N, C-alpha and C positions, 0 to 999 in steps of 0.2 A: 406723637409730638407731644412736649412737654407743656402743657398748661399753668399762666402764672399762676402767682402761691395770692391770696385772694386773704385776708388777714380783717376780721373785725373794727371795725373801726372801735374808738375810746367811750361814742355814748351808746353803744352794743354791750361789751364787753357791761358797764356799772348796769343797761336797762338788764342780762342779766342775771347779777348779781342784785337789784330791788325783784327781780321779780324770783329770787331764788326766796328774797326774805319775807317777801309777801307772801308766799308758799308754804311757807315752815313758819308759819305765824310770830317770825323776829318784829318785823311791821304788822301789830296787829289791828283789825282793823278800824275804822273809824278813829287813825292815828295822826298824827297831825308829822309831814316829815320836815326836821330842821336843818335847809341850805348848810348851813354852817358845821353841824356836826360829823351829816352824810359825810358832804366834801374831806372833812377832818379824819375819819376812819375810814375810808374805800382810797385817800391818798389821791384826790382828783380836784384840778379845777372848778369851780361853780358851773362856767363856759358846759361844759361837755357832759354834768347834770341832769341844770339842768333842761339838757338837748331828751338825757333820760328818760327825766320825767315825764315831758311831754309823749314822749314815745307810749306811754304805762295811761300817760291821757288817757291816749288816742284809745289804749287797750282797754280802757274801762276799769283798770287797776286805781287807775286814780283817780284821784276825783279836786281836782281846783275850784277853789271854793277863791271871789274877788271878792281884793280884800282882806280876807280872811289865811288862806292857805291852799299847801296843795296836803290832802287825806289820802290815808290810806279806803280802797271805796269800801263799804259794808254790804253783807249780803242776804238781801231780805228772804224772806219764800215763794216769793217769784222770781227773781233770781235762780234761789237752789232749784226751783221748776225748769228758765230755760235753760237752765245749762246743763240740765241733765235730759234736755229735751235736741238740744244742738249736738251732746254727743252722742248721746242714742243714735240719730242719723250721721254723725259722724265715724262713727266703729261700725254701725249695723253694713254700713256700706264700704270702711274696708274687710270686715269680716266675707262678705257677700266675693270682693277680687281675690283677696287672700285664697278660700276657697276652687278661683276660679284661675289659680295662677298654679303655686306650687307647696299644695298642705301637706303634703306628707314629710315635706325639706322644712313647714313652718311648723308641723307640732313639738316636734324635739326643744326647740330651744321657746319655746312657751313651757313645755311643760316644763325648764328646766326653773321656772320663773315660780310653778307650782310650788316644785321641792322646793323651794326655797323661803318661799310660805310658807310650808307644811313645817319647817323647821326652825320659823318663827313663831308658829304655836304650838311646837311641843314648848319652844323656853316660855313662851307665855311673856313674849317681846311684842305690843302694841307698836310701838315702834316704827321696827325693821318687818312688821307684818304690814304697815303700810305703804312704807316704801315701794318693798316686792309687789303689791298690788298694782301700784300705778305704774311702776314699770313694763309688769303684764300687758294695760291698758294701751304704755307708751309701743308698744312693744309692736302686738297687736295690731295699730296702725302702720309702724313702719314696713311691716314686713309687704302691705299692700301696696309699696311701690310707689304713693299716688305725693310729692313732695307741698299739696296745698292742701290733701287732707292731716299729712303732719304737718301742718302750720297751723294750720284749725286748731287742733286738738289741740299742741302742745300750751297757746293760750288761754284754751278750755278747761286744760288740767291744772294751771296756774290755777285759776278760778277754784274748781274741782276744792283746792287743795284747801284753801280758806278754809272752809267749811268741815275739810275729808274727817278729817279728827274725832268727829260727832261720832263718827259711827265709831270709834273704838270698845265703847262699852253698850253700845245697844245690838250685840249677837251675843245670845245665851252661848256660844262658844264661836273660841278663833276656826273651827275647825268647816267651822259653817262657808265663813269666803272661802276658806280653800279649796273647799269641795268644789263651789259654785264656779271657780274658774279653774280649773279640772276636767271638769263636764264642758266646761265652753273646747278647752284645746281640745278636749278628745272628739268635742266635734269635727273642729277642720281638720283635725288627723285621718277623719273615716269620711270625709268630704260631702259631709252632709250637711247640707246649704240651711236649710231650711229645719233643726232640729239646733245649730249652730246659730242661726236668728233667731229665733227664738226661746236661746237656753240666753241669748246674749241681751234683748229684751226686756227679760223678766227679772235679772239678776241687775238692769238698770232702775226697774217701777219698782225693787225690789228696796235697794240703794236707798231712794229717794223718797220712802214711805216709813225704812230707819229713821235719817235726816228729817223728814219733818215732826217726824214724836219725838226726838230728841228734844226739838224747836220748840215742838208744840209744852215741857213737860221743866223749861227751858224760865 
């Protein structure tokens, strides 16, 4: 039986555009949003724009300050720690589920993203490497087949992108990032839950340590 086609509402489409802009740094942390400029550039009226901004405020990506306006949230050291704590919980749960389901089918997809990372590293393309890095983690969670984990992870990754570009110059070699992801994918391919869990946890802790070191030097 055919199912009705579900179309995204205008506020949902606007919210997705704003999330992307925040994640890419096009709307910088602490920047005030100008409704007139945004509605003009997006080609929408203020009503759905305000609804979209309210959604992002509920997701803590925007901050509404009375009598001042709406601003892009700023990420503190505590925010970073909490962000990675939540991401680690979600991704470890996803990896556990993935190993229990069909790791042999998932592994080639994960390794294909690792190959994109390796190609970007060979080109010394930090931006492409970061995009592939993010895609790897999103794919890992989506393959677990849990819509709720996917929803939680999507919001966390938008927040993560607000600071993840700081990682680009915190590695002595781009290949380090690539090999960390390859090891996780191979552990999943081998259905080795203990190794996958240990590597994923270490990967998150290492990224947080590097980010904390970057913030300390800023």
